[in-house]
C-alpha positions as CSV (number, residue, x, y, z in Angstrom):
1,M,0.0,0.0,0.0
2,L,1.1,3.5,-0.7
3,E,1.7,5.7,2.3
4,K,0.5,8.7,0.3
5,S,-2.0,8.6,-2.6
6,P,-2.0,12.0,-4.3
7,K,-5.0,12.6,-6.5
8,I,-4.4,11.5,-10.1
9,S,-6.6,13.1,-12.8
10,I,-6.8,11.3,-16.1
11,V,-8.5,12.8,-19.2
12,T,-9.6,10.6,-22.1
13,P,-10.6,12.5,-25.3
14,S,-12.6,10.3,-27.7
15,Y,-14.6,10.4,-30.9
16,N,-16.1,7.3,-32.6
17,Q,-13.7,4.8,-31.0
18,V,-16.3,2.3,-29.7
19,Q,-14.1,-0.7,-30.7
20,F,-11.3,0.4,-28.4
21,L,-12.9,2.7,-25.8
22,E,-13.9,0.1,-23.2
23,A,-10.5,-1.4,-23.0
24,T,-9.0,2.1,-22.5
25,I,-11.6,2.8,-19.7
26,Q,-10.9,-0.5,-18.0
27,S,-7.1,0.1,-18.1
28,V,-7.7,3.3,-16.1
29,L,-10.3,2.0,-13.6
30,D,-8.7,-1.4,-13.1
31,Q,-5.6,0.3,-11.6
32,N,-7.8,0.3,-8.4
33,Y,-6.0,3.5,-7.4
34,P,-7.7,4.9,-4.3
35,N,-7.6,8.6,-5.3
36,L,-8.5,8.7,-9.0
37,E,-10.4,11.3,-10.9
38,Y,-11.3,10.1,-14.3
39,I,-12.8,12.4,-17.0
40,I,-14.0,11.4,-20.5
41,I,-14.6,14.1,-23.1
42,D,-16.4,12.7,-26.1
43,G,-16.7,14.8,-29.2
44,G,-20.3,13.8,-30.1
45,S,-19.8,10.2,-31.1
46,T,-22.5,8.4,-33.1
47,D,-21.0,4.8,-33.0
48,G,-22.2,3.5,-29.7
49,S,-19.5,5.1,-27.6
50,L,-22.0,6.7,-25.3
51,D,-23.4,3.3,-24.3
52,I,-20.0,2.3,-23.2
53,I,-19.4,5.5,-21.3
54,K,-22.7,5.2,-19.5
55,Q,-21.8,1.8,-18.2
56,Y,-19.0,3.4,-16.2
57,Q,-20.5,6.8,-15.4
58,D,-20.8,6.1,-11.7
59,R,-17.0,5.7,-11.5
60,L,-16.3,8.9,-13.5
61,H,-15.6,12.3,-12.1
62,Y,-17.1,13.9,-15.2
63,W,-18.0,13.1,-18.7
64,C,-19.8,14.8,-21.6
65,S,-20.5,14.3,-25.3
66,E,-20.6,17.4,-27.4
67,P,-18.9,18.8,-30.5
68,D,-15.5,20.3,-29.9
69,A,-12.7,21.9,-31.8
70,G,-10.6,18.8,-32.0
71,Q,-8.5,16.5,-29.7
72,Y,-6.6,19.3,-27.8
73,D,-9.8,21.3,-27.2
74,A,-11.3,18.1,-25.6
75,I,-8.1,17.6,-23.5
76,N,-8.2,21.2,-22.3
77,K,-11.9,20.9,-21.4
78,G,-11.1,17.8,-19.4
79,F,-8.3,19.3,-17.4
80,A,-10.4,22.3,-16.7
81,K,-12.7,20.0,-14.9
82,S,-9.9,18.3,-13.0
83,T,-8.7,18.9,-9.4
84,G,-5.9,16.3,-9.2
85,D,-2.3,16.8,-8.0
86,I,-0.9,14.6,-10.9
87,L,-2.2,14.9,-14.5
88,A,-2.1,12.9,-17.7
89,W,-4.3,12.1,-20.7
90,L,-4.9,8.8,-22.4
91,N,-6.3,8.6,-25.8
92,S,-9.3,6.3,-26.3
93,D,-7.4,3.5,-28.1
94,D,-4.4,3.3,-25.8
95,M,-4.0,1.5,-22.5
96,Y,-2.1,1.7,-19.2
97,Y,-0.2,-1.2,-17.6
98,P,-1.7,-2.3,-14.3
99,W,1.1,-0.8,-12.1
100,A,1.2,2.6,-13.7
101,F,-0.6,4.8,-11.2
102,K,1.0,3.1,-8.2
103,T,4.5,3.7,-9.6
104,V,3.9,7.3,-10.6
105,A,2.2,8.2,-7.3
106,S,5.0,6.5,-5.3
107,I,7.8,8.3,-7.2
108,M,6.2,11.7,-7.1
109,S,5.3,11.5,-3.4
110,E,8.7,10.3,-2.4
111,L,10.6,12.7,-4.6
112,P,9.0,16.1,-4.5
113,E,11.5,17.5,-7.0
114,V,10.0,15.4,-9.8
115,N,7.5,17.6,-11.6
116,W,7.1,15.4,-14.7
117,L,7.9,11.8,-15.4
118,T,8.0,9.4,-18.3
119,T,9.2,5.9,-19.2
120,L,12.3,4.7,-21.0
121,Q,10.3,1.6,-22.1
122,P,7.3,2.8,-24.0
123,G,4.9,-0.1,-24.8
124,L,3.1,-1.1,-27.9
125,W,-0.3,-2.7,-28.3
126,D,-1.5,-4.3,-31.6
127,Y,-5.0,-3.7,-33.0
128,D,-6.5,-6.5,-31.0
129,G,-5.0,-5.2,-27.7
130,F,-2.1,-7.7,-27.4
131,C,1.1,-6.4,-26.0
132,R,3.7,-6.4,-28.8
133,G,6.7,-5.5,-26.5
134,F,8.5,-2.4,-25.5
135,L,10.9,0.1,-27.1
136,H,14.1,0.7,-25.2
137,L,15.1,4.4,-25.2
138,P,18.7,5.1,-24.5
139,G,17.8,8.2,-22.4
140,I,16.0,11.5,-22.3
141,S,17.3,14.9,-21.3
142,K,16.6,18.6,-22.0
143,E,19.9,18.9,-23.9
144,A,19.0,16.0,-26.2
145,F,15.5,17.4,-26.7
146,L,17.1,20.8,-27.7
147,D,19.3,19.0,-30.2
148,G,16.2,17.5,-31.8
149,C,16.8,13.9,-30.6
150,N,13.1,13.4,-29.8
151,L,11.9,14.5,-33.3
152,P,10.6,11.7,-35.6
153,S,12.4,11.0,-38.8
154,R,15.8,12.3,-37.5
155,I,19.1,11.0,-38.8
156,Y,20.0,10.3,-35.2
157,N,17.6,10.2,-32.3
158,T,16.8,8.9,-28.9
159,G,13.2,8.0,-29.5
160,F,10.0,9.8,-28.8
161,I,8.7,10.9,-25.4
162,Q,5.6,8.7,-25.2
163,Q,2.6,10.8,-24.4
164,E,0.6,7.9,-23.0
165,S,3.4,7.3,-20.4
166,T,4.0,10.9,-19.4
167,F,2.6,12.4,-16.1
168,W,3.1,15.8,-14.6
169,K,2.1,17.8,-11.5
170,R,-0.6,20.4,-11.5
171,N,1.8,23.3,-10.6
172,L,3.8,22.6,-13.8
173,W,0.7,22.5,-15.9
174,E,-0.5,25.8,-14.5
175,E,3.0,27.3,-14.9
176,V,2.8,26.8,-18.7
177,G,-0.7,28.3,-18.9
178,G,-2.9,25.3,-18.1
179,S,-3.8,24.5,-21.7
180,I,-2.5,23.2,-25.0
181,P,-2.7,25.8,-27.9
182,L,-5.5,24.8,-30.3
183,D,-3.4,25.9,-33.3
184,F,-1.7,22.5,-33.1
185,N,-3.4,19.7,-35.0
186,L,-1.1,16.8,-34.2
187,A,2.0,17.9,-32.2
188,G,0.3,19.5,-29.2
189,D,2.1,16.9,-27.0
190,F,5.5,18.0,-28.3
191,N,4.6,21.6,-27.7
192,L,3.7,20.8,-24.1
193,W,7.0,19.0,-23.5
194,A,8.9,22.0,-25.0
195,N,7.0,24.3,-22.6
196,F,7.6,22.0,-19.6
197,F,11.4,21.9,-20.4
198,K,11.4,25.7,-19.8
199,H,10.6,25.1,-16.2
200,A,11.6,21.6,-15.1
201,D,13.8,18.6,-15.9
202,L,12.1,15.5,-17.1
203,Y,12.8,12.4,-15.0
204,T,12.5,8.9,-16.4
205,T,11.8,5.4,-15.0
206,P,12.7,2.1,-16.6
207,S,9.3,0.8,-15.7
208,P,6.8,0.6,-18.6
209,L,3.7,2.7,-17.8
210,A,1.5,2.6,-20.9
211,G,1.3,1.4,-24.4
212,F,0.3,3.0,-27.8
213,R,-2.1,1.0,-29.9
214,I,-1.1,0.6,-33.5
215,Q,-4.1,0.7,-35.9
216,E,-5.1,1.9,-39.3
217,N,-6.0,5.5,-40.1
218,Q,-4.2,6.9,-37.1
219,R,-3.6,10.7,-37.0
220,S,-0.2,10.0,-35.6
221,R,0.8,8.3,-38.9
222,E,0.9,11.8,-40.5
223,V,4.6,12.0,-39.6
224,E,5.6,14.9,-41.8
225,F,2.8,17.1,-40.6
226,Y,3.6,16.2,-37.0
227,L,7.3,16.9,-37.7
228,S,6.6,20.4,-39.1
229,E,4.5,21.3,-36.0
230,A,7.0,19.9,-33.6
231,K,9.8,21.9,-35.3
232,E,7.9,25.1,-34.6
233,S,7.8,24.3,-30.9
234,L,11.4,23.3,-30.8
235,A,12.5,26.5,-32.6
236,E,10.7,28.6,-30.0
237,L,12.2,26.7,-27.1
238,R,15.7,27.0,-28.6
239,K,15.2,30.8,-29.0
240,S,14.0,31.1,-25.4
241,V,17.1,29.4,-23.9
242,R,19.6,30.7,-26.5
243,W,20.5,27.3,-27.7
244,K,23.7,27.0,-29.7
245,H,24.5,24.3,-32.3
246,N,27.2,21.8,-31.1
247,F,29.1,21.1,-34.3
248,V,31.2,18.3,-32.8
249,R,28.2,16.5,-31.5
250,F,26.4,16.9,-34.7
251,T,29.3,15.5,-36.6
252,L,29.7,12.5,-34.3
253,F,26.1,11.6,-34.3
254,G,25.1,12.9,-37.8
255,L,27.8,10.8,-39.5
256,R,27.0,8.0,-37.1
257,I,30.6,7.8,-35.9
258,H,29.2,6.8,-32.5
259,R,28.0,3.5,-34.0
260,I,31.5,2.3,-34.7
261,P,31.9,-0.5,-32.1
262,K,35.4,0.6,-31.0
263,L,34.4,4.2,-30.6
264,K,30.9,3.8,-29.1
265,Y,32.2,3.5,-25.5
266,L,34.6,6.4,-25.9
267,V,31.8,8.7,-27.2
268,K,29.4,7.6,-24.5
269,S,32.0,8.4,-21.8
270,S,33.0,11.8,-23.3
271,S,31.6,15.2,-22.8
272,Y,29.6,14.9,-26.0
273,S,27.2,12.3,-24.5
274,Y,23.9,13.4,-22.9
275,K,23.0,13.2,-19.2
276,G,19.6,12.3,-18.0
277,K,17.9,11.6,-14.7
278,V,16.7,8.0,-14.1
279,I,14.7,6.9,-11.1
280,N,15.3,3.4,-9.7
281,R,14.4,1.4,-6.7
282,E,17.4,1.0,-4.4
283,S,16.7,-2.7,-3.5
284,Y,15.0,-5.7,-5.1
285,D,14.4,-7.6,-1.9
286,S,14.1,-5.2,1.0
287,P,10.7,-4.0,2.3
288,K,12.5,-0.7,3.2
289,S,13.5,0.0,-0.4
290,F,13.1,3.6,-1.7
291,W,13.3,5.5,-5.0
292,S,16.6,7.2,-5.9
293,V,17.6,9.5,-8.7
294,N,20.7,8.5,-10.7
295,E,22.6,10.3,-13.4
296,H,22.5,8.4,-16.7
297,Y,24.8,9.0,-19.6
298,F,23.6,8.1,-23.1
299,I,24.0,8.6,-26.8
300,P,21.5,8.3,-29.7
301,Y,20.7,5.1,-31.5
């Protein structure tokens, strides 16, 4: 049992996703987390989604079904109804792993300096909801983010910050304005990460927290459009922190010199590697184990 159970608010935006919606809802409610606030914002579905939502309405903090201005408008509406200490959203075709809320709540309660958290092992679900495994990210840091390592379709990268597995505290959400700009069609999550990085370091955990469902006709498949929006947010962040291009690092990673077996260790141990913050349990077998923050040096794929 957790000594502290900070209130967790989860928002699910949805529109005509009846074939996946119930599994998403169950992945939230089946956490059996004692201080959960679950909000569903439906965009006026006509496919039977409302029948699914109504089955669970007694366990929801709030739900509605009405036209909106898109996914991020629905997400903003949901968070405006929330009162939790820890926030996240889960799209209506994705799912959490059963230990997600317990892990996040424990870390954020024990380590007050952690204002936002994500996983280094983002999961994947197939169309039918079977787990297809986990990606293994080498690391995440503000410096790597500024260098563009979390952009899709990059010559060198460290993978994406999985939205489904990212949680943050209310104070950080309010510090960046408490909403996602509606002029973003796809990359509102990337814009939020860029704004968060202006105020706080991102901490990571090796524990998988959630999975992204792979299916046909996903908006996230529009990689080029997502990339163009994400680059706008990255350019604004770079300007705000006066980011400077590191030519040596760009050469090492851009020409993939770091992939040469005999040089990989040297590059990773040099000043041109990135340094992130990873949270681990200090003991496997002790009932008195606790979370600790460790510096983690990494290089791109």
